[in-house]
N, C-alpha and C positions, 0 to 999 in steps of 0.2 A: 135754501140750499141750491133749488132750480136757477134762480138767476145768477148764482156766484157761478154755477156750471157753463150756462151760456156765454158768461165773459170770457173764463177760461179756456173752454173746447168750442169755439165758433165754428168748428168742422164737424161735431158732432148732430146727428136728427135727433128727433124726438125719441125713437126707442132706444138710442144710446145713451140718451139725459138719462132716461127711465131707470137705465141699468147702474148708470154712474151713483145717482142718487142712491140707489138700493147698495151699492158697494160702501158708499160713505156712512149709510145707516148700520150696516152690518160690521163695517170696521169701527166704528164708536162703540157699539155695544158690546164686541168681542175684545176689543181693548181695555174694558174695565175688567175682564176675568183674566187676560194673558198681555204680555209685553208685545205687541205688534208693531205700534208704531209711537214716536217720541214727538210726531206732528200730529195735533189733532183739530187744530182750527179750521173750520172749514174753506175759510179763502186759501189756506196753506195746503191743505187738503188738496184741493182742485190745482193749484199753481203747481206745489213741489212734488206732490205723487203723479196725479193722473194727466196733466197736461205735459208735465216732464218725460214721463213716460211714452208718450205719442212720438217724442224725436223721431225713434226709428221706423215709425211708421212708413214713410215714402219709400224704405228701402225692403220692404216685405211685399211678398205675394201671397194671393191666396191659393192654398194647398201647399204652402211652403213646410217643411219640417222644420220648428222652432223648439228651442230650449232655453228656458230662462232658469240660470245659476244660481241658485242661492236666493231664490224668489222672496223670500220672508212672507209679505202680507200679500204678495203677488205682485210686486212691481219689478220691472215693467210690464209682466206677461200678460197680466188680467186686463189692465186699460186695452193695449193693443189688439187683445183677442174681442172685446167691445166692439173697438174699430171697426175689426175685420175677422169675422166669426169662422171663416174659410179657412184660417189657419191651423197648420198640426201642431198644436202648441203641446208641450210638456214642462210641467213645473216641476222642479227639484228642489228640495229642502234637507237640510241635515236635521231639522226640528221635526218630529213629528204632528206636536200640536200646531204649529204653524198649517201643515197640511189638513189636518182636521178641519179648521177654519177655511182654508180655499175648497174643502170639498163641499162643506156648507153654501159657501159663497156661488159656487159654480151652478149648484142647484136651484140656487133663489134666482138666479142671472138666467138661467135656462141656456147656459153655454156648457161645452165640452172640451175638456183636455184631460191630459194624462196626468196624475200625481206620482211622484217618484220619490221615495224616503232615502239619504244617503249623502256623505259626504263627499264634493265633487272628485276628489283623490281616487276615492273607489268606483264611483258611477263611471270616470273616464276611463279606467281599465276594463269594463265590463263590456262585453263584445252586443249586449243588447243595446246600448248606448254609444259605444266609443264610433265614431265617423259616420255618424247615421243621419245628421242634420245638415240643411242648408243654411242655418244662422246660430250660433249661440250669443245669447244676451247676459249682461252682467251690469248691475246696478250698485256693487258691492263698494265698500272704500278700501279694498286693497289695492296695493300699489300695482301699477300696470304687468311688470314682470311676473309678479304671482298671478294676476288674473290671466294671463296668456296663457300659464300652464294648466290652469285649472278649468280653463274654458275651450281651448283650439284643439284638444282631444277629441270632442265632441263632433266638431265640423267634418262633412266630405272635404276632399281635395275640390276646391273651385268654391266653395263656400267661405263664409266670414265669421269670426268671433265679432262682436259687438260690444262694446265697454262706453258707458255713460259718464264722462268725465266733465270736470269743470276746466280749470287753465291745468293743461296736460303737456305741455313743451318740455318742462323738465323729464315726465315720466316718459315722455315718446323717447328722450336721448337716452335713459338708463334702460329701455325695453330693447335696444340693438342687441345685445346679446342672445335674451330670452328668443326674440323673431328669428333669429338666425338658426338657434339650436330647434325651435318649434316649426321650420319652414313655413313661416307666413310673413307677407308684407304688411307694414303698417303705414296707413294714411288715415288723417284725421278731417273731420266737417264741422267746422264751426256753426253754432246753433244761434238764432236770433234769441234771446231770452232776456226777462226783466229780472232774473234772478243772479246775476253776474255772470262772468264767463262760462261758457256750455259748449261741449263739443264731445261728438260722437267719435270714436278710436274704432277703426275698421281694423283688423286682421285677417288678412286674405291667405287662405289656406294654398300654398303650391304644390305641396306634396304630403303624403302621408305622415302623421307624427310619430316619431322615433320611439319604439315599445317601451324605452323606460319612462316615458313621460305620460301622465304625471306620478312623479314620484309618490312615495306612503303619504298617508295622513299627518299633516303637520310640517312636513317638510318643507313644501313650496314657501309658506311664512317664515320658517327660520332660515332656510339657506335659498335666496332666491337667485333665480338663475341669471 
């Protein structure tokens, strides 16, 4: 696994490589007991989970308040924390068992993050989390109008929601109404990738999110903006 990681993560130092090895081991062990990921091949884990998660690293600085919304098995938040341990990271997920895994993982890695259990629609209306973060990350499969409603309420004015996407030209077009309603400006950055077309979509926040967003749990998916 070490050689695979060195090829996939040439920017990682020995300490980071040690942590990625541990991450892979625990992911494989826990995945036998609960459904954390469908990707189990070591090369694919290194490329499609670890390396892909690091795409946002150049845009994050030490000390930034960052939330990973719907983090699942920790992607992209934990790989980013491995590479930049001074991030003030919050990992949010709606399934408690995933957070149990992440708690064990972080302890094994010797890293610190805040774990939050809840749906994005509820957390985004909570004063503890609303408009608190410099960046909100999402690597979920939801369409961009839905992701914007679920992530931008967490972001301070002047911050950005960052969505990991493939070919997102059509989604960007379809998200213009959501961007207007949520007071964000959209831009995209193409990524060099061997995994097909990949990009990061930035929703730069220009004004506070209107109080009615996010709407009640389930509504953003059923009735996208």
